[in-house]
C-alpha positions in Angstrom: 105.5 112.2 77.1 107.1 109.0 78.4 107.0 107.2 75.1 109.2 109.9 73.6 112.0 109.0 76.0 112.2 105.4 74.9 113.9 104.6 71.6 111.5 101.7 71.0 107.8 101.5 71.2 106.2 99.2 73.7 102.7 98.0 73.0 101.0 97.0 76.2 97.6 95.2 75.8 95.3 96.4 78.5 93.0 93.4 78.1 96.0 91.1 78.6 97.1 92.8 81.8 93.6 93.1 83.2 92.6 89.5 82.4 95.9 88.0 83.6 95.6 90.0 86.9 92.0 89.0 87.4 92.8 85.3 86.7 95.7 85.4 89.1 93.5 87.0 91.8 90.9 84.3 91.2 93.4 81.5 91.5 95.1 83.0 94.6 91.7 83.3 96.3 90.4 79.9 95.2 93.5 78.0 96.2 94.5 79.2 99.7 96.1 75.9 100.6 98.5 76.3 97.7 99.4 79.9 98.5 99.9 79.1 102.1 102.1 76.1 101.3 104.1 78.1 98.8 104.6 80.9 101.4 105.7 78.4 104.0 108.2 76.9 101.6 109.6 80.4 100.7 109.9 81.3 104.3 111.9 78.2 105.0 114.1 78.7 102.0 114.7 82.4 102.9 115.6 81.4 106.5 117.9 78.7 105.3 119.6 80.9 102.7 120.1 83.7 105.2 121.6 81.4 107.8 124.7 80.9 105.7 125.4 84.7 105.8 126.2 84.6 109.6 129.4 83.3 111.1 128.5 83.5 114.7 125.4 82.0 116.4 125.0 85.0 118.8 124.7 87.5 116.0 122.3 85.1 114.2 120.1 84.7 117.3 120.2 88.5 118.1 118.5 89.4 114.8 116.2 86.4 114.5 112.8 88.1 115.0 113.6 90.9 112.6 114.9 88.5 109.9 111.9 86.2 110.3 109.5 89.1 109.9 111.3 90.3 106.8 111.5 86.9 105.3 107.7 86.4 105.9 107.1 89.7 104.1 109.3 88.8 101.1 107.7 85.3 100.9 104.2 86.9 100.8 105.3 89.1 97.9 107.1 86.3 96.0 104.3 83.8 96.5 102.1 85.8 94.1 104.5 85.4 91.1 103.5 81.8 90.2 99.8 82.9 90.3 100.6 85.7 87.9 102.2 83.2 85.6 99.2 80.8 85.7 96.9 83.8 85.3 98.8 84.8 82.1 98.6 81.2 80.9 94.8 81.1 81.6 94.4 84.3 79.6 96.4 83.0 76.7 94.6 79.6 76.5 91.1 81.0 76.9 91.6 84.0 74.6 92.5 81.5 71.8 89.4 79.4 72.6 86.6 81.9 73.3 88.1 85.4 72.5 89.7 88.2 74.4 86.5 90.0 75.5 84.9 86.8 76.8 88.1 85.9 78.6 88.1 89.3 80.3 84.5 88.9 81.4 85.0 85.3 82.6 88.1 86.4 84.6 86.2 89.1 86.3 83.4 86.7 87.1 85.9 84.1 88.4 87.7 86.6 90.6 84.3 87.9 92.0 83.1 84.4 92.7 86.4 83.4 94.4 86.2 86.6 96.5 82.7 85.9 97.6 83.5 82.3 98.3 86.6 83.3 100.4 84.5 85.8 102.3 81.6 83.5 103.0 83.4 80.2 103.8 83.5 79.3 107.5 86.8 79.9 109.2 88.4 77.0 111.2 89.6 78.1 114.6 92.4 75.5 114.6 94.0 76.8 111.4 97.2 78.9 111.4 
């Protein structure tokens, strides 16, 4: 299969991937202000970085809506990366303290709780 094509063997711990992913999901859902702020910062940075690629103002203004939409998409993708890192750190710290199986269960419970909280909390009409 695929492992025969690679000259080295890669051991992927399924509990590590699952627990890290669940912890990152729980953190992403529990901290919407952080994720929104991070996404806004990334959008501003992408817009600033892309401005230096254009020499004329007319060409820059002509493609503004497309670029802003594309930068918002990229920012939403890249804003998940810090949460994946913190989810990995949560898994490592808690697996040393309480064990891998308990960490996996706790991460599932945390992500389910954060999902229910996000679903049930009242939405403000004056938010973005």
